[in-house]
Short mmCIF file of the C-alpha atoms (twelve columns), coordinates in Angstrom:
data_MODEL
# 
_entry.id   MODEL 
# 
loop_
_atom_site.group_PDB 
_atom_site.id 
_atom_site.type_symbol 
_atom_site.label_atom_id 
_atom_site.label_alt_id 
_atom_site.label_comp_id 
_atom_site.label_asym_id 
_atom_site.label_seq_id 
_atom_site.Cartn_x 
_atom_site.Cartn_y 
_atom_site.Cartn_z 
_atom_site.pdbx_PDB_model_num 
ATOM 1   C CA . MET A 1   -0.050  0.263  0.172   1 
ATOM 2   C CA . GLN A 2   2.844   2.189  0.739   1 
ATOM 3   C CA . GLN A 3   4.598   1.425  -2.435  1 
ATOM 4   C CA . GLU A 4   1.365   2.138  -4.284  1 
ATOM 5   C CA . LEU A 5   1.131   5.553  -2.646  1 
ATOM 6   C CA . LYS A 6   4.545   6.489  -3.490  1 
ATOM 7   C CA . LEU A 7   3.993   5.534  -7.110  1 
ATOM 8   C CA . ARG A 8   0.965   7.559  -7.294  1 
ATOM 9   C CA . LEU A 9   2.720   10.623 -5.758  1 
ATOM 10  C CA . VAL A 10  5.756   10.366 -8.005  1 
ATOM 11  C CA . SER A 11  3.768   9.770  -11.344 1 
ATOM 12  C CA . GLY A 12  1.352   12.863 -10.119 1 
ATOM 13  C CA . VAL A 13  4.221   15.230 -9.700  1 
ATOM 14  C CA . ILE A 14  5.881   14.153 -13.099 1 
ATOM 15  C CA . LEU A 15  2.378   14.748 -14.858 1 
ATOM 16  C CA . ALA A 16  1.747   18.096 -13.064 1 
ATOM 17  C CA . VAL A 17  5.424   19.335 -13.980 1 
ATOM 18  C CA . VAL A 18  5.055   18.283 -17.754 1 
ATOM 19  C CA . VAL A 19  1.572   19.763 -18.145 1 
ATOM 20  C CA . LEU A 20  2.526   22.982 -16.391 1 
ATOM 21  C CA . LEU A 21  5.734   23.481 -18.373 1 
ATOM 22  C CA . ALA A 22  3.838   22.821 -21.589 1 
ATOM 23  C CA . THR A 23  1.075   25.370 -20.452 1 
ATOM 24  C CA . TRP A 24  3.737   28.065 -19.775 1 
ATOM 25  C CA . TYR A 25  5.446   27.343 -23.204 1 
ATOM 26  C CA . GLY A 26  2.170   27.185 -25.190 1 
ATOM 27  C CA . GLY A 27  2.547   27.050 -28.836 1 
ATOM 28  C CA . VAL A 28  3.468   23.938 -30.337 1 
ATOM 29  C CA . ALA A 29  4.568   22.356 -27.035 1 
ATOM 30  C CA . PHE A 30  0.958   22.588 -25.469 1 
ATOM 31  C CA . SER A 31  -0.600  21.762 -29.006 1 
ATOM 32  C CA . LEU A 32  1.388   18.480 -29.023 1 
ATOM 33  C CA . LEU A 33  0.408   17.770 -25.231 1 
ATOM 34  C CA . SER A 34  -3.451  18.579 -26.275 1 
ATOM 35  C CA . ALA A 35  -3.136  16.229 -29.446 1 
ATOM 36  C CA . LEU A 36  -1.491  13.531 -27.522 1 
ATOM 37  C CA . ILE A 37  -4.314  13.744 -24.622 1 
ATOM 38  C CA . GLY A 38  -7.004  13.602 -27.445 1 
ATOM 39  C CA . LEU A 39  -5.259  10.171 -29.102 1 
ATOM 40  C CA . LEU A 40  -4.939  8.442  -25.506 1 
ATOM 41  C CA . ILE A 41  -8.689  9.364  -24.741 1 
ATOM 42  C CA . TYR A 42  -9.473  7.743  -28.144 1 
ATOM 43  C CA . TYR A 43  -7.351  4.661  -27.172 1 
ATOM 44  C CA . GLU A 44  -8.990  4.310  -23.733 1 
ATOM 45  C CA . TRP A 45  -12.698 4.798  -25.188 1 
ATOM 46  C CA . SER A 46  -12.417 2.372  -27.858 1 
ATOM 47  C CA . THR A 47  -11.002 -0.145 -25.425 1 
ATOM 48  C CA . ILE A 48  -13.655 0.534  -22.747 1 
ATOM 49  C CA . THR A 49  -16.504 0.624  -25.400 1 
ATOM 50  C CA . LYS A 50  -15.010 -2.684 -26.899 1 
ATOM 51  C CA . LEU A 51  -15.023 -1.013 -30.329 1 
ATOM 52  C CA . ALA A 52  -11.496 -1.950 -30.969 1 
ATOM 53  C CA . ALA A 53  -12.141 -5.552 -30.174 1 
ATOM 54  C CA . GLN A 54  -15.925 -5.773 -31.851 1 
ATOM 55  C CA . GLN A 55  -15.533 -3.379 -34.793 1 
ATOM 56  C CA . PRO A 56  -11.976 -3.324 -36.003 1 
ATOM 57  C CA . VAL A 57  -12.829 -1.639 -39.470 1 
ATOM 58  C CA . ALA A 58  -14.706 1.300  -37.726 1 
ATOM 59  C CA . ASN A 59  -12.170 1.665  -35.003 1 
ATOM 60  C CA . ALA A 60  -9.371  1.897  -37.857 1 
ATOM 61  C CA . ILE A 61  -11.422 4.775  -39.520 1 
ATOM 62  C CA . GLY A 62  -11.664 6.241  -35.874 1 
ATOM 63  C CA . TRP A 63  -7.823  6.176  -35.689 1 
ATOM 64  C CA . ILE A 64  -7.440  7.895  -38.951 1 
ATOM 65  C CA . GLY A 65  -9.777  10.622 -37.923 1 
ATOM 66  C CA . GLN A 66  -8.135  11.139 -34.739 1 
ATOM 67  C CA . ALA A 67  -4.823  11.128 -36.268 1 
ATOM 68  C CA . ALA A 68  -5.753  13.669 -38.886 1 
ATOM 69  C CA . ILE A 69  -7.428  15.931 -36.103 1 
ATOM 70  C CA . ALA A 70  -4.214  15.716 -34.066 1 
ATOM 71  C CA . VAL A 71  -2.109  16.841 -37.123 1 
ATOM 72  C CA . ALA A 72  -4.331  19.611 -37.470 1 
ATOM 73  C CA . VAL A 73  -4.245  20.613 -33.802 1 
ATOM 74  C CA . VAL A 74  -0.238  20.566 -33.621 1 
ATOM 75  C CA . ALA A 75  -0.351  22.678 -36.946 1 
ATOM 76  C CA . GLY A 76  -2.429  25.231 -35.263 1 
ATOM 77  C CA . THR A 77  -5.118  25.226 -37.746 1 
ATOM 78  C CA . LEU A 78  -8.614  25.590 -35.698 1 
ATOM 79  C CA . GLY A 79  -10.746 25.626 -38.601 1 
ATOM 80  C CA . TYR A 80  -9.472  22.504 -40.307 1 
ATOM 81  C CA . SER A 81  -9.361  20.830 -36.981 1 
ATOM 82  C CA . LEU A 82  -13.116 21.331 -36.601 1 
ATOM 83  C CA . LEU A 83  -13.889 20.365 -40.102 1 
ATOM 84  C CA . LEU A 84  -12.175 17.238 -39.708 1 
ATOM 85  C CA . LEU A 85  -13.957 16.405 -36.435 1 
ATOM 86  C CA . VAL A 86  -17.177 17.058 -38.197 1 
ATOM 87  C CA . LEU A 87  -16.294 15.100 -41.260 1 
ATOM 88  C CA . PHE A 88  -15.244 11.866 -39.169 1 
ATOM 89  C CA . PHE A 89  -18.058 12.341 -36.924 1 
ATOM 90  C CA . LEU A 90  -20.645 12.095 -40.189 1 
ATOM 91  C CA . ILE A 91  -18.538 9.203  -41.354 1 
ATOM 92  C CA . ALA A 92  -18.770 7.436  -37.945 1 
ATOM 93  C CA . VAL A 93  -22.753 8.257  -37.898 1 
ATOM 94  C CA . GLY A 94  -22.760 6.603  -41.193 1 
ATOM 95  C CA . PHE A 95  -21.236 3.363  -39.953 1 
ATOM 96  C CA . VAL A 96  -23.792 3.381  -37.239 1 
ATOM 97  C CA . LEU A 97  -26.763 3.692  -39.473 1 
ATOM 98  C CA . ALA A 98  -25.282 1.480  -42.410 1 
ATOM 99  C CA . SER A 99  -23.652 -1.546 -40.469 1 
ATOM 100 C CA . GLY A 100 -24.879 -1.385 -36.898 1 
ATOM 101 C CA . VAL A 101 -21.772 -0.099 -35.362 1 
ATOM 102 C CA . SER A 102 -21.971 0.954  -31.744 1 
ATOM 103 C CA . ARG A 103 -23.378 4.420  -31.200 1 
ATOM 104 C CA . TRP A 104 -20.428 4.917  -28.971 1 
ATOM 105 C CA . PHE A 105 -18.382 5.268  -32.029 1 
ATOM 106 C CA . PRO A 106 -19.259 8.761  -32.976 1 
ATOM 107 C CA . THR A 107 -19.627 9.888  -29.305 1 
ATOM 108 C CA . GLY A 108 -16.022 8.758  -28.904 1 
ATOM 109 C CA . MET A 109 -14.910 10.626 -31.881 1 
ATOM 110 C CA . VAL A 110 -16.239 13.933 -30.521 1 
ATOM 111 C CA . TYR A 111 -15.128 12.976 -26.886 1 
ATOM 112 C CA . ALA A 112 -11.649 12.497 -27.898 1 
ATOM 113 C CA . GLY A 113 -11.197 14.695 -30.879 1 
ATOM 114 C CA . LEU A 114 -12.887 17.887 -29.489 1 
ATOM 115 C CA . THR A 115 -10.896 17.466 -26.137 1 
ATOM 116 C CA . GLY A 116 -7.577  18.206 -28.202 1 
ATOM 117 C CA . ILE A 117 -8.924  20.860 -30.198 1 
ATOM 118 C CA . ALA A 118 -10.569 22.710 -27.201 1 
ATOM 119 C CA . LEU A 119 -7.489  22.553 -24.909 1 
ATOM 120 C CA . SER A 120 -5.133  23.730 -27.665 1 
ATOM 121 C CA . ALA A 121 -7.657  26.550 -28.933 1 
ATOM 122 C CA . ILE A 122 -7.961  27.848 -25.345 1 
ATOM 123 C CA . ARG A 123 -4.242  28.128 -24.560 1 
ATOM 124 C CA . GLY A 124 -3.454  29.607 -28.020 1 
ATOM 125 C CA . ALA A 125 0.170   31.284 -28.493 1 
ATOM 126 C CA . ASP A 126 -0.597  34.552 -26.425 1 
ATOM 127 C CA . SER A 127 -0.153  35.441 -22.778 1 
ATOM 128 C CA . VAL A 128 -3.990  35.731 -22.358 1 
ATOM 129 C CA . GLY A 129 -4.296  32.170 -23.426 1 
ATOM 130 C CA . LEU A 130 -2.038  31.365 -20.816 1 
ATOM 131 C CA . PHE A 131 -4.156  32.732 -18.135 1 
ATOM 132 C CA . ALA A 132 -7.130  31.425 -19.790 1 
ATOM 133 C CA . MET A 133 -5.697  27.839 -19.423 1 
ATOM 134 C CA . LEU A 134 -4.700  28.523 -15.900 1 
ATOM 135 C CA . PHE A 135 -8.192  29.698 -15.067 1 
ATOM 136 C CA . VAL A 136 -9.570  26.354 -16.542 1 
ATOM 137 C CA . PHE A 137 -7.081  24.365 -14.492 1 
ATOM 138 C CA . ALA A 138 -7.949  26.261 -11.194 1 
ATOM 139 C CA . VAL A 139 -11.471 25.850 -11.866 1 
ATOM 140 C CA . VAL A 140 -11.379 22.059 -12.381 1 
ATOM 141 C CA . TRP A 141 -8.707  21.306 -9.605  1 
ATOM 142 C CA . SER A 142 -10.228 23.227 -7.045  1 
ATOM 143 C CA . THR A 143 -13.707 21.683 -7.875  1 
ATOM 144 C CA . ASP A 144 -12.304 18.148 -7.688  1 
ATOM 145 C CA . ILE A 145 -10.368 18.914 -4.300  1 
ATOM 146 C CA . LEU A 146 -12.951 20.743 -2.327  1 
ATOM 147 C CA . ALA A 147 -15.957 18.524 -3.740  1 
ATOM 148 C CA . TYR A 148 -13.969 15.701 -2.132  1 
ATOM 149 C CA . PHE A 149 -13.087 17.242 1.297   1 
ATOM 150 C CA . VAL A 150 -16.477 18.995 1.711   1 
ATOM 151 C CA . GLY A 151 -18.378 15.935 0.719   1 
ATOM 152 C CA . ARG A 152 -16.443 13.719 3.173   1 
ATOM 153 C CA . ALA A 153 -16.935 16.451 5.978   1 
ATOM 154 C CA . ILE A 154 -20.418 17.253 5.692   1 
ATOM 155 C CA . GLY A 155 -21.862 14.308 3.773   1 
ATOM 156 C CA . GLY A 156 -25.647 14.430 3.240   1 
ATOM 157 C CA . PRO A 157 -27.965 13.509 0.158   1 
ATOM 158 C CA . LYS A 158 -25.959 11.819 -2.694  1 
ATOM 159 C CA . LEU A 159 -25.629 13.599 -5.868  1 
ATOM 160 C CA . ALA A 160 -26.009 10.589 -8.333  1 
ATOM 161 C CA . PRO A 161 -26.287 7.418  -6.280  1 
ATOM 162 C CA . LYS A 162 -26.621 5.042  -9.343  1 
ATOM 163 C CA . ILE A 163 -23.694 6.228  -11.076 1 
ATOM 164 C CA . SER A 164 -21.158 7.649  -8.307  1 
ATOM 165 C CA . PRO A 165 -22.346 6.636  -4.870  1 
ATOM 166 C CA . GLY A 166 -19.473 8.615  -3.009  1 
ATOM 167 C CA . LYS A 167 -20.502 12.035 -4.586  1 
ATOM 168 C CA . THR A 168 -22.768 14.294 -2.391  1 
ATOM 169 C CA . TRP A 169 -24.835 17.378 -3.072  1 
ATOM 170 C CA . SER A 170 -22.541 19.134 -0.112  1 
ATOM 171 C CA . GLY A 171 -19.624 18.154 -2.027  1 
ATOM 172 C CA . ALA A 172 -21.067 19.440 -5.392  1 
ATOM 173 C CA . ILE A 173 -21.835 22.791 -3.770  1 
ATOM 174 C CA . GLY A 174 -18.415 23.109 -2.165  1 
ATOM 175 C CA . GLY A 175 -16.546 22.489 -5.375  1 
ATOM 176 C CA . VAL A 176 -18.763 25.227 -7.149  1 
ATOM 177 C CA . VAL A 177 -17.899 27.655 -4.460  1 
ATOM 178 C CA . SER A 178 -14.253 26.948 -4.422  1 
ATOM 179 C CA . ALA A 179 -13.919 26.973 -8.271  1 
ATOM 180 C CA . VAL A 180 -15.667 30.555 -8.457  1 
ATOM 181 C CA . ILE A 181 -13.237 31.963 -5.720  1 
ATOM 182 C CA . ALA A 182 -10.128 30.051 -7.468  1 
ATOM 183 C CA . GLY A 183 -11.156 31.078 -11.106 1 
ATOM 184 C CA . SER A 184 -11.722 34.694 -9.814  1 
ATOM 185 C CA . LEU A 185 -8.399  35.022 -8.097  1 
ATOM 186 C CA . VAL A 186 -6.594  34.041 -11.312 1 
ATOM 187 C CA . VAL A 187 -8.535  36.489 -13.418 1 
ATOM 188 C CA . TYR A 188 -8.149  39.002 -10.667 1 
ATOM 189 C CA . PHE A 189 -4.352  39.050 -11.024 1 
ATOM 190 C CA . ALA A 190 -4.267  38.847 -14.757 1 
ATOM 191 C CA . PHE A 191 -7.348  40.982 -15.853 1 
ATOM 192 C CA . PRO A 192 -8.814  42.662 -12.827 1 
ATOM 193 C CA . GLU A 193 -11.371 44.384 -14.928 1 
ATOM 194 C CA . SER A 194 -12.974 41.125 -15.979 1 
ATOM 195 C CA . VAL A 195 -13.395 39.398 -12.442 1 
ATOM 196 C CA . VAL A 196 -16.970 40.073 -12.416 1 
ATOM 197 C CA . LEU A 197 -17.608 38.243 -15.783 1 
ATOM 198 C CA . SER A 198 -15.328 35.398 -14.617 1 
ATOM 199 C CA . ALA A 199 -17.548 34.372 -11.540 1 
ATOM 200 C CA . PRO A 200 -20.395 33.122 -13.623 1 
ATOM 201 C CA . ILE A 201 -17.923 31.455 -16.126 1 
ATOM 202 C CA . ALA A 202 -16.283 29.663 -13.428 1 
ATOM 203 C CA . PHE A 203 -19.694 28.666 -12.065 1 
ATOM 204 C CA . ILE A 204 -20.670 27.114 -15.426 1 
ATOM 205 C CA . LEU A 205 -17.138 25.419 -15.832 1 
ATOM 206 C CA . SER A 206 -17.311 24.000 -12.324 1 
ATOM 207 C CA . VAL A 207 -20.791 22.490 -13.105 1 
ATOM 208 C CA . CYS A 208 -19.497 21.126 -16.605 1 
ATOM 209 C CA . SER A 209 -16.590 19.564 -14.742 1 
ATOM 210 C CA . GLN A 210 -18.588 17.631 -12.204 1 
ATOM 211 C CA . THR A 211 -20.866 16.671 -15.053 1 
ATOM 212 C CA . GLY A 212 -17.943 15.273 -17.057 1 
ATOM 213 C CA . ASP A 213 -16.759 13.327 -13.791 1 
ATOM 214 C CA . LEU A 214 -20.255 11.719 -13.622 1 
ATOM 215 C CA . PHE A 215 -20.263 10.988 -17.242 1 
ATOM 216 C CA . GLU A 216 -17.034 9.216  -17.101 1 
ATOM 217 C CA . SER A 217 -18.238 7.308  -14.052 1 
ATOM 218 C CA . PHE A 218 -21.377 6.331  -16.048 1 
ATOM 219 C CA . ILE A 219 -19.186 5.042  -18.977 1 
ATOM 220 C CA . LYS A 220 -17.147 2.754  -16.603 1 
ATOM 221 C CA . ARG A 221 -20.054 1.337  -14.871 1 
ATOM 222 C CA . ARG A 222 -21.873 0.974  -18.075 1 
ATOM 223 C CA . PHE A 223 -19.057 -1.254 -19.358 1 
ATOM 224 C CA . GLY A 224 -17.947 -2.699 -16.022 1 
ATOM 225 C CA . VAL A 225 -14.411 -1.406 -15.846 1 
ATOM 226 C CA . LYS A 226 -12.839 0.119  -12.665 1 
ATOM 227 C CA . ASP A 227 -10.235 2.272  -14.425 1 
ATOM 228 C CA . SER A 228 -10.041 3.729  -18.001 1 
ATOM 229 C CA . SER A 229 -6.727  1.956  -18.424 1 
ATOM 230 C CA . HIS A 230 -3.463  1.588  -16.789 1 
ATOM 231 C CA . LEU A 231 -1.501  4.172  -18.692 1 
ATOM 232 C CA . ILE A 232 -0.545  6.121  -15.538 1 
ATOM 233 C CA . PRO A 233 1.037   4.288  -12.846 1 
ATOM 234 C CA . GLY A 234 -1.116  4.666  -9.655  1 
ATOM 235 C CA . HIS A 235 -3.675  6.702  -11.179 1 
ATOM 236 C CA . GLY A 236 -5.402  4.485  -13.724 1 
ATOM 237 C CA . GLY A 237 -5.780  6.103  -17.200 1 
ATOM 238 C CA . VAL A 238 -5.913  9.303  -18.771 1 
ATOM 239 C CA . MET A 239 -9.646  9.723  -18.747 1 
ATOM 240 C CA . ASP A 240 -9.401  9.035  -15.000 1 
ATOM 241 C CA . ARG A 241 -7.379  12.143 -14.430 1 
ATOM 242 C CA . VAL A 242 -8.946  14.483 -17.040 1 
ATOM 243 C CA . ASP A 243 -12.808 13.628 -16.933 1 
ATOM 244 C CA . GLY A 244 -13.521 17.048 -15.314 1 
ATOM 245 C CA . LEU A 245 -11.336 18.929 -17.567 1 
ATOM 246 C CA . ILE A 246 -12.801 17.566 -20.690 1 
ATOM 247 C CA . PHE A 247 -16.016 18.925 -20.052 1 
ATOM 248 C CA . ALA A 248 -14.843 22.148 -18.667 1 
ATOM 249 C CA . SER A 249 -12.614 22.617 -21.686 1 
ATOM 250 C CA . PHE A 250 -15.581 21.979 -24.053 1 
ATOM 251 C CA . ALA A 251 -17.699 24.539 -22.081 1 
ATOM 252 C CA . ALA A 252 -14.833 27.155 -22.154 1 
ATOM 253 C CA . PHE A 253 -14.169 26.584 -25.758 1 
ATOM 254 C CA . LEU A 254 -18.126 27.024 -26.621 1 
ATOM 255 C CA . LEU A 255 -18.409 30.041 -24.475 1 
ATOM 256 C CA . ALA A 256 -15.393 31.940 -25.946 1 
ATOM 257 C CA . GLY A 257 -16.736 31.077 -29.388 1 
ATOM 258 C CA . PHE A 258 -20.001 32.258 -28.459 1 
ATOM 259 C CA . PHE A 259 -18.628 35.474 -26.972 1 
ATOM 260 C CA . SER A 260 -16.394 36.061 -30.257 1 
ATOM 261 C CA . LEU A 261 -19.385 35.664 -32.436 1 
ATOM 262 C CA . ILE A 262 -21.331 38.157 -30.400 1 
ATOM 263 C CA . LYS A 263 -18.403 40.715 -30.637 1 
ATOM 264 C CA . GLY A 264 -18.046 39.960 -34.394 1 
ATOM 265 C CA . GLY A 265 -14.890 39.978 -36.520 1 
ATOM 266 C CA . GLU A 266 -12.219 37.649 -36.722 1 
ATOM 267 C CA . ILE A 267 -11.498 34.955 -33.988 1 
ATOM 268 C CA . ILE A 268 -7.897  35.762 -32.999 1 
ATOM 269 C CA . SER A 269 -7.701  34.626 -29.371 1 
ATOM 270 C CA . LEU A 270 -10.200 32.465 -27.602 1 
ATOM 271 C CA . GLY A 271 -8.603  33.432 -24.305 1 
ATOM 272 C CA . ALA A 272 -9.326  37.134 -25.111 1 
ATOM 273 C CA . ALA A 273 -12.991 36.214 -26.043 1 
ATOM 274 C CA . LEU A 274 -13.336 34.293 -22.958 1 
ATOM 275 C CA . PHE A 275 -12.458 37.309 -20.635 1 
ATOM 276 C CA . GLY A 276 -13.728 39.948 -22.838 1 
ATOM 277 C CA . VAL A 277 -10.182 41.597 -23.002 1 
# 
């Protein structure tokens, strides 16, 4: 047990250092990390849902699609990345309709592909993107940590007992409150004029983060697996570590895109659009 805890701590520290360094440098470094996360998520998804074992042809098409999206993400071409995602999603839907392939196939294409796209687009290459990504991290990590400790300390009614019996409403509320505080602090030190806007955004991202956590728990329970994989020593799989980040990044990406459309003009920086700077 002590050895397992030590392994968990060491791998956790290494992961944190790699992620934070890539976030700091941004550009190609973070795009590579984002693309890798997307590919690993697809690997785990296709394994959990048995797509790789039961539908090898569809799974091969899925890998081609995810590889193409990953290349576009690293190249920094947001438009092409989204176009490829839509194209291969439609191809996956075609497989479902024509040959009875599992409906989890197109879902996995979006779940994995959009993760890499959203993370890379939010970080971007400018300093605003750096703080936007740190904002998302602060919201997700504070949500996870405080939801756990507040839930353990207060207890009370279960949030979703059939999906994740350990989660409580008190923990969920504690996670949201801490996320709003943590996210607002990040924005206050970077863009103090946007701190009022950041609070409702942090609230939305925290709710989405917890929804993402529940979604992954549902998928694992649905297919009878404990961990998404064993890629990370002591931690399980990539999906186990980024389940909340996935949905939070989706929300941040969509909100930034929506704000950009409202303001009009070319979308130069999703980070800037997210904070209105």
